[in-house]
N, CA, C and O atoms as a Tinker XYZ file with bonds, in Angstrom:
   308  protein
     1  N     21.621000   85.002000   71.588000    73     2
     2  CA    21.861000   83.712000   72.171000    64     1     3
     3  C     21.544000   83.806000   73.656000    63     2     4     5
     4  O     22.003000   84.725000   74.334000    81     3
     5  N     20.780000   82.881000   74.149000    73     3     6
     6  CA    20.427000   82.881000   75.558000    64     5     7
     7  C     21.082000   81.673000   76.228000    63     6     8     9
     8  O     20.988000   80.549000   75.736000    81     7
     9  N     21.750000   81.925000   77.362000    73     7    10
    10  CA    22.444000   80.870000   78.099000    64     9    11
    11  C     22.113000   80.997000   79.582000    63    10    12    13
    12  O     21.641000   82.035000   80.047000    81    11
    13  N     22.371000   79.926000   80.302000    73    11    14
    14  CA    22.192000   79.972000   81.756000    64    13    15
    15  C     23.414000   80.628000   82.378000    63    14    16    17
    16  O     24.461000   80.734000   81.739000    81    15
    17  N     23.282000   81.068000   83.623000    73    15    18
    18  CA    24.407000   81.693000   84.316000    64    17    19
    19  C     25.553000   80.694000   84.488000    63    18    20    21
    20  O     26.722000   81.075000   84.445000    81    19
    21  N     25.216000   79.419000   84.680000    73    19    22
    22  CA    26.245000   78.381000   84.802000    64    21    23
    23  C     27.026000   78.246000   83.498000    63    22    24    25
    24  O     28.253000   78.149000   83.514000    81    23
    25  N     26.321000   78.240000   82.374000    73    23    26
    26  CA    26.966000   78.143000   81.059000    64    25    27
    27  C     27.815000   79.379000   80.803000    63    26    28    29
    28  O     28.889000   79.277000   80.209000    81    27
    29  N     27.353000   80.540000   81.240000    73    27    30
    30  CA    28.126000   81.766000   81.090000    64    29    31
    31  C     29.451000   81.653000   81.847000    63    30    32    33
    32  O     30.503000   82.017000   81.322000    81    31
    33  N     29.396000   81.154000   83.066000    73    31    34
    34  CA    30.624000   80.989000   83.858000    64    33    35
    35  C     31.564000   79.986000   83.202000    63    34    36    37
    36  O     32.773000   80.208000   83.153000    81    35
    37  N     31.015000   78.886000   82.698000    73    35    38
    38  CA    31.848000   77.844000   82.107000    64    37    39
    39  C     32.510000   78.293000   80.803000    63    38    40    41
    40  O     33.667000   77.961000   80.545000    81    39
    41  N     31.783000   79.038000   79.995000    73    39    42
    42  CA    32.268000   79.407000   78.655000    64    41    43
    43  C     32.455000   80.911000   78.503000    63    42    44    45
    44  O     32.231000   81.460000   77.425000    81    43
    45  N     32.859000   81.569000   79.565000    73    43    46
    46  CA    32.926000   83.030000   79.566000    64    45    47
    47  C     33.730000   83.591000   78.392000    63    46    48    49
    48  O     33.249000   84.480000   77.689000    81    47
    49  N     34.936000   83.092000   78.172000    73    47    50
    50  CA    35.787000   83.662000   77.129000    64    49    51
    51  C     35.251000   83.379000   75.729000    63    50    52    53
    52  O     35.319000   84.243000   74.854000    81    51
    53  N     34.724000   82.184000   75.510000    73    51    54
    54  CA    34.145000   81.865000   74.204000    64    53    55
    55  C     32.921000   82.739000   73.936000    63    54    56    57
    56  O     32.741000   83.235000   72.824000    81    55
    57  N     32.084000   82.928000   74.949000    73    55    58
    58  CA    30.889000   83.763000   74.788000    64    57    59
    59  C     31.260000   85.231000   74.586000    63    58    60    61
    60  O     30.599000   85.932000   73.820000    81    59
    61  N     32.301000   85.701000   75.259000    73    59    62
    62  CA    32.720000   87.090000   75.072000    64    61    63
    63  C     33.296000   87.303000   73.674000    63    62    64    65
    64  O     33.166000   88.391000   73.113000    81    63
    65  N     33.931000   86.279000   73.107000    73    63    66
    66  CA    34.381000   86.376000   71.715000    64    65    67
    67  C     33.189000   86.532000   70.787000    63    66    68    69
    68  O     33.250000   87.285000   69.815000    81    67
    69  N     32.102000   85.822000   71.081000    73    67    70
    70  CA    30.886000   85.965000   70.280000    64    69    71
    71  C     30.322000   87.386000   70.403000    63    70    72    73
    72  O     29.874000   87.971000   69.417000    81    71
    73  N     30.350000   87.925000   71.611000    73    71    74
    74  CA    29.861000   89.294000   71.820000    64    73    75
    75  C     30.708000   90.270000   71.022000    63    74    76    77
    76  O     30.171000   91.175000   70.384000    81    75
    77  N     32.006000   90.102000   71.049000    73    75    78
    78  CA    32.887000   91.004000   70.315000    64    77    79
    79  C     32.694000   90.908000   68.804000    63    78    80    81
    80  O     32.977000   91.861000   68.078000    81    79
    81  N     32.210000   89.753000   68.331000    73    79    82
    82  CA    31.943000   89.617000   66.900000    64    81    83
    83  C     30.567000   90.163000   66.525000    63    82    84    85
    84  O     30.198000   90.151000   65.351000    81    83
    85  N     29.797000   90.645000   67.522000    73    83    86
    86  CA    28.535000   91.307000   67.223000    64    85    87
    87  C     27.290000   90.598000   67.713000    63    86    88    89
    88  O     26.191000   91.136000   67.578000    81    87
    89  N     27.424000   89.415000   68.273000    73    87    90
    90  CA    26.266000   88.661000   68.746000    64    89    91
    91  C     25.912000   89.087000   70.173000    63    90    92    93
    92  O     26.803000   89.334000   70.985000    81    91
    93  N     24.635000   89.173000   70.476000    73    91    94
    94  CA    24.176000   89.503000   71.821000    64    93    95
    95  C     24.022000   88.220000   72.625000    63    94    96    97
    96  O     23.447000   87.245000   72.142000    81    95
    97  N     24.538000   88.221000   73.854000    73    95    98
    98  CA    24.413000   87.074000   74.742000    64    97    99
    99  C     23.512000   87.479000   75.900000    63    98   100   101
   100  O     23.759000   88.490000   76.557000    81    99
   101  N     22.469000   86.694000   76.150000    73    99   102
   102  CA    21.535000   86.948000   77.255000    64   101   103
   103  C     21.656000   85.828000   78.271000    63   102   104   105
   104  O     21.863000   84.669000   77.912000    81   103
   105  N     21.524000   86.181000   79.542000    73   103   106
   106  CA    21.477000   85.169000   80.584000    64   105   107
   107  C     20.563000   85.651000   81.686000    63   106   108   109
   108  O     20.353000   86.851000   81.862000    81   107
   109  N     20.020000   84.697000   82.426000    73   107   110
   110  CA    19.093000   85.012000   83.510000    64   109   111
   111  C     19.785000   84.746000   84.833000    63   110   112   113
   112  O     20.408000   83.701000   85.025000    81   111
   113  N     19.668000   85.714000   85.754000    73   111   114
   114  CA    20.272000   85.583000   87.078000    64   113   115
   115  C     19.303000   86.150000   88.102000    63   114   116   117
   116  O     18.945000   87.327000   88.046000    81   115
   117  N     18.884000   85.316000   89.029000    73   115   118
   118  CA    17.938000   85.699000   90.085000    64   117   119
   119  C     16.683000   86.354000   89.525000    63   118   120   121
   120  O     16.187000   87.347000   90.057000    81   119
   121  N     16.183000   85.774000   88.441000    73   119   122
   122  CA    14.939000   86.245000   87.856000    64   121   123
   123  C     15.074000   87.428000   86.907000    63   122   124   125
   124  O     14.089000   87.837000   86.293000    81   123
   125  N     16.265000   87.978000   86.777000    73   123   126
   126  CA    16.464000   89.107000   85.871000    64   125   127
   127  C     17.217000   88.636000   84.628000    63   126   128   129
   128  O     18.190000   87.888000   84.728000    81   127
   129  N     16.763000   89.075000   83.465000    73   127   130
   130  CA    17.451000   88.749000   82.219000    64   129   131
   131  C     18.413000   89.886000   81.898000    63   130   132   133
   132  O     18.033000   91.056000   81.863000    81   131
   133  N     19.647000   89.517000   81.667000    73   131   134
   134  CA    20.701000   90.496000   81.379000    64   133   135
   135  C     21.269000   90.224000   79.993000    63   134   136   137
   136  O     21.342000   89.076000   79.555000    81   135
   137  N     21.669000   91.286000   79.310000    73   135   138
   138  CA    22.260000   91.168000   77.981000    64   137   139
   139  C     23.679000   91.703000   78.015000    63   138   140   141
   140  O     23.972000   92.701000   78.672000    81   139
   141  N     24.551000   91.018000   77.294000    73   139   142
   142  CA    25.918000   91.495000   77.108000    64   141   143
   143  C     26.046000   91.842000   75.637000    63   142   144   145
   144  O     25.891000   90.979000   74.772000    81   143
   145  N     26.330000   93.113000   75.352000    73   143   146
   146  CA    26.488000   93.577000   73.979000    64   145   147
   147  C     27.774000   94.399000   73.902000    63   146   148   149
   148  O     28.154000   95.030000   74.889000    81   147
   149  N     28.443000   94.405000   72.761000    73   147   150
   150  CA    29.655000   95.211000   72.643000    64   149   151
   151  C     29.310000   96.701000   72.637000    63   150   152   153
   152  O     28.251000   97.104000   72.158000    81   151
   153  N     30.217000   97.503000   73.172000    73   151   154
   154  CA    29.983000   98.941000   73.205000    64   153   155
   155  C     29.873000   99.501000   71.794000    63   154   156   157
   156  O     28.986000  100.305000   71.507000    81   155
   157  N     30.766000   99.081000   70.923000    73   155   158
   158  CA    30.747000   99.515000   69.525000    64   157   159
   159  C     30.519000   98.281000   68.660000    63   158   160   161
   160  O     31.467000   97.598000   68.273000    81   159
   161  N     29.275000   98.010000   68.368000    73   159   162
   162  CA    28.915000   96.822000   67.596000    64   161   163
   163  C     29.414000   96.975000   66.162000    63   162   164   165
   164  O     29.154000   98.000000   65.531000    81   163
   165  N     30.136000   95.965000   65.628000    73   163   166
   166  CA    30.594000   96.057000   64.241000    64   165   167
   167  C     29.402000   95.962000   63.284000    63   166   168   169
   168  O     28.387000   95.341000   63.598000    81   167
   169  N     29.541000   96.581000   62.125000    73   167   170
   170  CA    28.457000   96.540000   61.145000    64   169   171
   171  C     28.357000   95.136000   60.551000    63   170   172   173
   172  O     29.322000   94.371000   60.569000    81   171
   173  N     27.193000   94.816000   60.032000    73   171   174
   174  CA    27.001000   93.505000   59.417000    64   173   175
   175  C     27.911000   93.345000   58.202000    63   174   176   177
   176  O     28.421000   92.254000   57.947000    81   175
   177  N     28.112000   94.416000   57.458000    73   175   178
   178  CA    28.966000   94.327000   56.277000    64   177   179
   179  C     30.413000   94.020000   56.634000    63   178   180   181
   180  O     31.107000   93.334000   55.882000    81   179
   181  N     30.874000   94.523000   57.777000    73   179   182
   182  CA    32.265000   94.265000   58.157000    64   181   183
   183  C     32.495000   92.812000   58.547000    63   182   184   185
   184  O     33.638000   92.356000   58.583000    81   183
   185  N     31.426000   92.080000   58.838000    73   183   186
   186  CA    31.553000   90.674000   59.228000    64   185   187
   187  C     31.433000   89.716000   58.053000    63   186   188   189
   188  O     31.608000   88.509000   58.222000    81   187
   189  N     31.136000   90.239000   56.854000    73   187   190
   190  CA    31.016000   89.373000   55.683000    64   189   191
   191  C     32.381000   88.869000   55.250000    63   190   192   193
   192  O     33.387000   89.567000   55.384000    81   191
   193  N     32.404000   87.668000   54.738000    73   191   194
   194  CA    33.649000   87.137000   54.194000    64   193   195
   195  C     33.472000   86.953000   52.688000    63   194   196   197
   196  O     32.399000   86.586000   52.210000    81   195
   197  N     34.531000   87.213000   51.971000    73   195   198
   198  CA    34.489000   87.140000   50.525000    64   197   199
   199  C     34.378000   85.684000   50.085000    63   198   200   201
   200  O     35.036000   84.802000   50.638000    81   199
   201  N     33.539000   85.449000   49.086000    73   199   202
   202  CA    33.393000   84.116000   48.512000    64   201   203
   203  C     33.472000   84.232000   47.002000    63   202   204   205
   204  O     32.838000   85.096000   46.397000    81   203
   205  N     34.242000   83.371000   46.414000    73   203   206
   206  CA    34.398000   83.367000   44.971000    64   205   207
   207  C     33.358000   82.443000   44.364000    63   206   208   209
   208  O     33.253000   81.279000   44.750000    81   207
   209  N     32.586000   82.961000   43.412000    73   207   210
   210  CA    31.573000   82.140000   42.752000    64   209   211
   211  C     32.190000   81.209000   41.728000    63   210   212   213
   212  O     31.879000   80.019000   41.692000    81   211
   213  N     33.059000   81.750000   40.902000    73   211   214
   214  CA    33.755000   80.936000   39.910000    64   213   215
   215  C     35.193000   81.401000   39.849000    63   214   216   217
   216  O     35.497000   82.562000   40.120000    81   215
   217  N     36.061000   80.497000   39.494000    73   215   218
   218  CA    37.476000   80.841000   39.356000    64   217   219
   219  C     37.655000   81.691000   38.108000    63   218   220   221
   220  O     36.892000   81.550000   37.152000    81   219
   221  N     38.666000   82.586000   38.099000    73   219   222
   222  CA    38.931000   83.366000   36.886000    64   221   223
   223  C     39.111000   82.428000   35.692000    63   222   224   225
   224  O     39.835000   81.435000   35.769000    81   223
   225  N     38.453000   82.754000   34.607000    73   223   226
   226  CA    38.504000   81.893000   33.430000    64   225   227
   227  C     37.712000   80.607000   33.627000    63   226   228   229
   228  O     37.935000   79.613000   32.937000    81   227
   229  N     36.787000   80.640000   34.575000    73   227   230
   230  CA    36.023000   79.447000   34.948000    64   229   231
   231  C     34.972000   79.075000   33.930000    63   230   232   233
   232  O     35.124000   79.339000   32.737000    81   231
   233  N     33.920000   78.471000   34.398000    73   231   234
   234  CA    32.857000   77.912000   33.579000    64   233   235
   235  C     32.063000   79.027000   32.893000    63   234   236   237
   236  O     31.252000   79.702000   33.527000    81   235
   237  N     32.305000   79.211000   31.599000    73   235   238
   238  CA    31.640000   80.269000   30.835000    64   237   239
   239  C     30.147000   79.991000   30.734000    63   238   240   241
   240  O     29.341000   80.919000   30.806000    81   239
   241  N     29.768000   78.734000   30.568000    73   239   242
   242  CA    28.355000   78.371000   30.460000    64   241   243
   243  C     27.601000   78.726000   31.735000    63   242   244   245
   244  O     26.481000   79.235000   31.680000    81   243
   245  N     28.216000   78.457000   32.881000    73   243   246
   246  CA    27.596000   78.792000   34.154000    64   245   247
   247  C     27.385000   80.301000   34.274000    63   246   248   249
   248  O     26.332000   80.750000   34.729000    81   247
   249  N     28.381000   81.075000   33.869000    73   247   250
   250  CA    28.250000   82.540000   33.919000    64   249   251
   251  C     27.115000   83.026000   33.026000    63   250   252   253
   252  O     26.379000   83.938000   33.403000    81   251
   253  N     26.964000   82.428000   31.846000    73   251   254
   254  CA    25.880000   82.815000   30.937000    64   253   255
   255  C     24.519000   82.489000   31.552000    63   254   256   257
   256  O     23.584000   83.284000   31.462000    81   255
   257  N     24.414000   81.292000   32.189000    73   255   258
   258  CA    23.162000   80.913000   32.837000    64   257   259
   259  C     22.826000   81.868000   33.979000    63   258   260   261
   260  O     21.676000   82.277000   34.138000    81   259
   261  N     23.831000   82.216000   34.765000    73   259   262
   262  CA    23.608000   83.141000   35.877000    64   261   263
   263  C     23.154000   84.501000   35.365000    63   262   264   265
   264  O     22.223000   85.089000   35.914000    81   263
   265  N     23.801000   85.003000   34.324000    73   263   266
   266  CA    23.420000   86.296000   33.781000    64   265   267
   267  C     21.995000   86.260000   33.233000    63   266   268   269
   268  O     21.243000   87.221000   33.399000    81   267
   269  N     21.622000   85.158000   32.580000    73   267   270
   270  CA    20.259000   85.016000   32.070000    64   269   271
   271  C     19.232000   85.052000   33.196000    63   270   272   273
   272  O     18.184000   85.683000   33.063000    81   271
   273  N     19.530000   84.374000   34.308000    73   271   274
   274  CA    18.620000   84.386000   35.463000    64   273   275
   275  C     18.518000   85.782000   36.067000    63   274   276   277
   276  O     17.433000   86.228000   36.437000    81   275
   277  N     19.655000   86.468000   36.163000    73   275   278
   278  CA    19.632000   87.843000   36.714000    64   277   279
   279  C     18.774000   88.748000   35.848000    63   278   280   281
   280  O     17.977000   89.536000   36.358000    81   279
   281  N     18.941000   88.633000   34.531000    73   279   282
   282  CA    18.167000   89.477000   33.621000    64   281   283
   283  C     16.668000   89.200000   33.756000    63   282   284   285
   284  O     15.857000   90.124000   33.694000    81   283
   285  N     16.298000   87.916000   33.942000    73   283   286
   286  CA    14.878000   87.596000   34.162000    64   285   287
   287  C     14.377000   88.227000   35.449000    63   286   288   289
   288  O     13.294000   88.810000   35.487000    81   287
   289  N     15.176000   88.107000   36.503000    73   287   290
   290  CA    14.776000   88.684000   37.799000    64   289   291
   291  C     14.588000   90.196000   37.684000    63   290   292   293
   292  O     13.608000   90.743000   38.188000    81   291
   293  N     15.529000   90.869000   37.020000    73   291   294
   294  CA    15.434000   92.322000   36.905000    64   293   295
   295  C     14.265000   92.729000   36.012000    63   294   296   297
   296  O     13.652000   93.772000   36.242000    81   295
   297  N     13.946000   91.926000   34.999000    73   295   298
   298  CA    12.838000   92.239000   34.095000    64   297   299
   299  C     11.498000   92.151000   34.841000    63   298   300   301
   300  O     10.545000   92.852000   34.498000    81   299
   301  N     11.433000   91.283000   35.866000    73   299   302
   302  CA    10.190000   91.142000   36.631000    64   301   303
   303  C      9.944000   92.312000   37.564000    63   302   304   305
   304  O      8.814000   92.519000   38.006000    81   303
   305  N     10.981000   93.082000   37.873000    73   303   306
   306  CA    10.793000   94.239000   38.756000    64   305   307
   307  C     10.172000   95.327000   37.983000    63   306   308
   308  O      9.920000   96.403000   38.524000    81   307
């Protein structure tokens, strides 16, 4: 994400929260581009959030269709 130095000053804490979550923030000051990155960047996998595709005991037909599509995809490899 690239921001101006004015925007950095205005939203410093919000932008630093983004940096801590793993996003790089760039800004230009007196002709120089500077980057703010966390010292220990979290892995991409650690930032994933769990999502449920279907509820337990959910749509059996949907599960069968999904499995059929997966099998087609794997057969093409």
